[in-house]
N, C-alpha and C positions, 0 to 999 in steps of 0.2 A: 575847592569850594562845592558844596553839595548843593543842588538845587532840587527843591520837592513843590510840586503843584497839587492842589486839592483834588480829590477824587471826584470822578464825574457820577452823576445820578443814574441810576438804572443800569450800572454797569460795575464789573470789578476791575481794579487796578493793582499792579504790583510795582512797588518803588522801593527807594532807599532812604535810610535816615539822613538828615542833615548832620554837617559836622564843620570843624574850623579847618585852618590851614595847617598843614603837617610839616615835619622836617625830616630829613634823611636820618635814619636809624630809629624813628619813631614807631612804636606800634600801637594801632588805633582801631576801633570798632567801627564796623559799618553794618547796620542792622536792615534786613528785608521786611517790608511791612506790605499786607494786603488789605485792602478796603473793597467792600461790598456793601452800599448803603440799604439797599431796598430787598436785596434776596440773599437768603441764607446759602453759604458756600461750605462745601465739605471736603475739599481737596484742592490743594496747591503745588504745583511743580515748576522746576525751571532750571536754566542754565546761565550761570553768570560767568563773564568774560572779564579779563583786567590786562593792562599792560604789563607783560612780565619784566620788562626792562626797568619799570618803575616801581613795581609793588610784588610783594610776596605774601602768600598766605602762611601765617603761623598757626591758626587753630579755628575751629568752628564751634560755636555754643548754641545749645539749644534751651537755653534757661529762659522762662517766661514765655515760651512759644505756645501760640494757640494750637498747634499740631499735637494731637493725642496719639496718634499711631503714624510711625515712619514706615512707608513701604520699603524704602532702603534708607540707610544711614546717611547724612549728608557727607558728600566726600569732596576733596579737593585735589588739584595737581597744579603745581607750580610748572611742571615741565609743558603742560599744555594750557596753563593759564585759564582754567576753569574751576567752578564751583558747582555742583550737582546736588539738587534736593528733590525731594517728592515725599508728600506726607497726607495725612487724614485728619478731619475734625470730625470728632464723632457727634451724633445726634445731640442737640438739634441743629449742629453747624455753627457757623460764625456769621454775624450781622452786624456791621459797623465799619469804623476806619481805624487805622494804625493797629491792625492785628499782627502782633509780631510773628514772623514765621522763623528766622533764625539770625544769628550775628556772626560775621565772618571778621577775624582779626587780621589786618594787613600789617606789613612792616614796610615802610618807606625805603626804598633802595637807592634811588636817583632823583635829583631836582627836575621838576616839569610838571606840567598837567597830566593827572593820570585818570582816565575816564573808565568808569565801571558801569558795565551795563547788563541787561538780560537779553541774551542772543535767541531765547525761546522759554517758552512758558504757558502754564494754563491754571483756570481756577474753574473749578466744577461746581455748579449749583447742586445745592441737596433737594433735588426734585424728583429723585427716582430713578432718572435716566443719565445723570452725570452731564448736564448741559455745559459746555465751556461759555462762560460768560466774562471771560478776560477781553475787555476793550482797549487796555491800555498798559503799556510799560514803561517807566522813566528811568533814564540814566542819570548818573551822578559823576561829577569830576571833582578830584581832589588836588590841590596846588602844593605841591612839595618845594620846599625851599632848601638850598644847600647847607644850611648850619646843622650840624649834627650835635646830638646830646652829649653831655660829658660823661664819661665811663665813672661810675660809684666806686667808691673806695672800699674793698673788700676786707682791709686788714684791720679796721677799728670798728666798733659798735655804733650802730647808727639808728636812729628812730624808724619805727615802721614806714616803710614807703609802700604804698597800695598801688598797683598797677594792674589794669583791667584784663591783661590778656593772659591765656593760659598756654605758655611755650612749652616746647617740648622738654622732657629732663635733661639736667645737665651730666654728662657722663662722669664727671668728678665728684659729684654731690653724693653723700653717703645714702645709702639703700635704706628706705623707711618701709616697714611692714607692719600690718595691723591684723591681729588674730581676730578681732570683732569685726572689721571691715575689709576683708583679705583684698576685694576686688574694686579698684578705685570707679570702676564704670558701673557698678550697680549700686542698686539702692538698699538699704538696711533698717528695719524697725527697731534700732537700737541706738539710744542718744547719749551713749556713754562709751565713746569709742577709745581703743587702746591702742599706743604706738609702740614700737620697738626698733633698735638698729644698734649696730656693732659699733664700738669704740675702737680708734686705733690705739697702740700701746703708747703713745705720747701725748694722747689727749690732754688738754688742761682746763677747757671749759666747753659749756654747749649752751647756745641760744635757742629757744622755741617760741613759736606764737601759731594761734590757730584763729582763723577769720575767713571772712568771705570773698577775699580777694586771691587770684591764683598765684601771684609773685611778690609777697610781702617780705620785708627782711625782717626776721625775727629779733626781738629785743628783751626777751624775759631769760635771764642768765642763770646757769646753774654752775657753780663752783663748789666742790669737785664736780666733775660732768656725771651726768646720769644716762643710763641706755636705754629708758622706757618711760612713757608718760601717759597718763589717764586723765581725759577731759570728761566731767561729769554734767549731766542735764543739759545737753545742748538743744535748741530749738530745732524744729524741722528746717531742713534746708541743706544747701551745699556748702561745705567749708573745706579749708586747705590748711593742713597743719604743715608748718615751715620749721626746718631744722638747720642748723649751722654749726659745726664744730670747729675749735681753735687748739692747733697742736704747736709745736716748737716753731713750725714755719708761718704761724698765722692762721687767720680765718680762713676756712674753705670754702667750698661751692655750698650754695643753699639748696637743700633738697625741698620739694613742694609734694604732699601727698593730699589727693582729693578724697573727700569722705562726704557720702550722700546720705542723708537722714530723712526717714519718712516714718512717722510713728501715727499718722492719721488715715483710717480706713477711707476707703471711696464714698463718696456722698451716697446718702441712704437712698432708695429706690425703690418702686413697687413693681410687681408682676401684674400685668392687665391681659384680658381676653378680648381681642377686638370683636370676636363673634359671639362673645358671651361664653360664661363657664359652664353652661349647661347645653347639651346638644348631643346629636347622634353621630357627629363625627368622631371617630375613634382615634385621630391623630390631631388633637387640638392647636390651635394656632395660639401662640402668647407672645406677649411683646414686653421687653424688659431692656434697660440701658442705664447706664451710669457713668460718672467720670471722676477723675481723682486729680487734684490740684498740683499735686508735684511730681511723684514718679510716674502716673499715668497706668491704666489699667492693663494689666498682665495677661489674665485670662477670666472666664466665667466657668462655673460648675453647675450642672444642671441634674437635679434628681426628682423622681417621682415615685411615690409609693414607697416600696421596699426595695426598689432596684438600686443599682450602684450610681454614683455621680458619673457624668460623661462631661468632658471638657470641651468648650468654645471658645477660639481666640477672639479677641476684639474684632479683626478683619471679618470673621466668619459671622460675628453678629451684625456688623454693619452690612454685609453682603446679603444676609438673610434675615431682615428683621421687619416683620414679625418672625417668630421662629416657630417651625412646625415640629411638636413633639412627635417621638416614636408612637407605635401601635399600643392602643390600650383597650383592654376589654370593658365591657359595661360595667360601671361602679362609681364610686367617688373615690377620687384619688388626690393625694396630696402632692404638691410640687414646692420645691425649695431650690432657689437661684443663689450661689455665693459669688461675689465679685471681688477677686485679689488684685491689690495692685502690684507694681515692681518690688515693693519692699515686704510683700507676704501679708499686709494687713488687710482683713476681709470684712465686708459688709455683706449682709444676708437679707433676702426677702422671701417670704412664704405665701401661700396661696392655695386654693383646691379647685377642682373643677369635677364635673360629673358627666360622663360618657352614658347615655340613655341608651340602651340596646333596642334594637328593632324586634316586634312581636314576631314569633316564629309563625311560619304560614299555617293555615288552618286547612286541614285535609276534609273535603266535603264528601268525596265518593272513592271508597278504594274496597275492592273485593276481598272479604276475608277467606274464601276459598276458590280455588280455581283449578281447572284440569291441566295436566301436563299437555304442553303444546299450545295452550290458548294464550292470549295476548293479555299482559299485566298494565292495565291502564288506571292511572290516579289523576283525579281532579281536586281542585282546590281554590283558594283564593287568598290573597295578600297585596302588599303595595303594587301600585300599578308601574308598568315599564321597568320591571326588575327582573332578576335572574332567580329562578328556583333550582337548587340542588337537592335531587332526591338521593336518600343513601339506602341500600338494600343489604341486608346482610343474612347469611346463611346460620340461623340459630343453632344448627345442628353440628356445623364444623368449628374445631378448636382453631381459631385463627386470630391473630392480632387484630384488635379493633380498627386500628388506623390504615392497617394494610386492607381489610375488608373493604373500607370505606372508598380508599383510593381505587380500588379494583371495579367497584361496582357502583359508583357515583355517577348519575346521570342529571343532565340540565336540561332546562327548557326556560321560555320567557313567559311573562304575565302580559296580558292586554292592557288597554287603558283603564279598565275596569278593576285590574288586578287579578282576574281569574286566569287559571293556567289548567292546562292538560298535559299529562306527561307520560308517554307511551313508552315501556321499557323495551328496548331494542333487541334484546335476548328472550329466548324461550328458556322459562326456568325449569330444571329439573325437579322431580318429587321431593318434597321435604318441607320443612318449617323455616320461615323467613320472619325478619322483623324489617319494618320499613319506617323511615323517618325523613324529615326534609328541613332544609334552612333556606333564607332568601339573601340575596346580597342586592342592595340598592344600587343607584346609579353612581353614587359617591364611593362604592366600595364597601359599605360598611355591612357587616355581616350579622344576622340575627343568630339567636340560640335555636337548637333542633326542636321540631315539634316532638310531643309526645310518640313513642313508639307504637307501631300497629303490628300485630302479629298475623301472617298469612301463611295459609296452607296450601301447597300444591299436591294435588291428589294425582296419582297413575292411572291411566286407561289404555285401551288397545291391548296389548300383549298381556298385560297382568289380569284383565277382566276374564282372560280365557284359560286362566290356571285352576279352574274349578277341581280338575282330577289332577293337580300337581304336574301336569305335563307342559313341556315348553313347546311354544308356536311350530316350529319346524318338524317336531316329533308328532304333534297332533296332526300337520298335514301329511305326514307319512302314512299315519294310521288310516286317515280317510282314502289314500291312494290305494293302500292294500285292501281295504274293504271294497272300493270298486273293483278292483282286479278280480276279487273273489266273486263278487255278485255277477260280474260279466261272465267269468267262466261258468258258474252255476248254471246260469240263464241259457248259455249255448248248450250245456249238457242237458238240461230238461227239455228244452225245444227240440234238442235232436234225438233223445231218446223216446220221450213221451209224446210228443205233438210232431214228429216228423219235420221240426224246424222249417214252419213255414216261412214263406217268402217274405210277408208282409212284417211279420214281426222281426224277422232276421234283419230286413232294412232297417226298422227302428233302432234295433240294438246296435246295429254298425253305425247310425248316425249318433247315437248316443256315446259310442267309443271314440268317433272322431273328436266330438265336442269335449270329452274327457282328456283325450291326448292333446289336443289344442290347448285345452284350459290348463293343464298340469304347468307349463313352463310360465304361463301368465301368473299362475298362483306364487309360484317359487320367487318371479321377479318381483312381484307387489310385496310378499313378506320381505325379501332382502331390501326393500326399499321404505320399509316401515309403514306401509299402508295397513288400513284398518282390517285386521285379521278376521272381524265379524262378517265382512262383506265376502272375503276370500272362501270362508268356510260355507257361506250360505249357497254360493255357486256349486261347492260340491256336494250339498245336501240335495239340492235341486235334480243333479244327475240322480242320485239314489232314488229319489222319490218317483221320478219318472220310470226308471227300470223297474221299480216295484209296481207302478200300475200296470205295464205290459204283462208281468208274469201274472196278476190278478185277472186279467181281462182273457188271457189265453187259458188260464185254469177253468173260467167260467164256460169257455167254449168246449 
């Protein structure tokens, strides 16, 4: 006897369907139900136990289940005396009582009371966090009597007998195949199934039948026997084709072949944008979901613009719904979502969204020309608390644009008013450059680049001293030689004409010491890239002072 109590309010419960007394040898169904009166649930799982000495599981049926997606297919073990199940109810979930989860078919083995119970279970709320709202599980008891069912006579035709369980196939039954529905566990969008089988050499007669019960006795006779059968225009649902062959030895075992037909597409659905379909987010968020009454949703396919479709499984949609689209550039984009059921029927939804690009940063101050070695400083304004990336390219070098940008990109941050100052860290070589910039906001959205600005870096220092076409070190050498000639000339003049007066001699020696001490310093400063103008000025001062001494001595 099966006992059932009403579900409690504000909680969920798992329980079994009621039934009548059973007898040994009888196969009977026991359904598992869930009730959640006030809160939507979206997942249920459990383990059923039963007395292995009195009951045996023959099959499990998912027909008419509220479960849309099975995390794992329901399984049973007569050795362990357990049945396990775990499934998901897609959005918006299930609210109500007597939501069928699955049906287990038992065979009564021995007389007595057999208790069927849930040893573990869970019911998760559709609240975004998966709260377990299961508050009660209820067992049931089956009373089995010792009287067994009489065995049916297989040697003579009989009217169709509808038995509700789906038993394992009989090894002695003929093998039935279907070219239109080759896999009995799958769904097909074909309502005209075809069946075929091989006839033994002594076949005399064939009986067939197609119906909704798994183990019917066929009643439609064909004499002479046929080896194929086509059934036209079946409504959607699950059917069983039954075949029996009579030979010289009598009627053989009955073959049962399951056919699943679903020609109805998933329910119509729409694509919605929780944050609106116009915005600066270049990865828009979309929401879509649908259900299928028979075979269930197999997968979704999503396409935006001219891109290829990509596939999402129902579990992916449940786990991340709303769904975040891939990266898109600023523009108006179309979106199409296909929902396919297990039979290949498709429903589609379409929409569009617009990604509004950020405005490029405005450059308010940038030098059009700088000297070699000067700092390159850029000022501008854009969005507050954002990142500005400057891109500087050498306009005179033949280089791939993207490589140049990666090599020369520098970034800085804007203040609360959106203003920024970018100081280029490297000193620029002489030449022509183009500068541009783009902005990245706090959400990672990137703007287009600002219009390019042309900058010229002019040379100074050594190059300004090339009036005579002489290199700097060559020029220093000429100065040193000139100083040497002047020094020795003065020595000779003072010595031959004026008797090398002591005072002038001391002055010249002083200048000579300055020259000797200045020459290493000049060479060192030149090698370090110091301003050649300052170095050459020191040398010219020495020459002028020597010239004044000569003039003064000549006047005397």
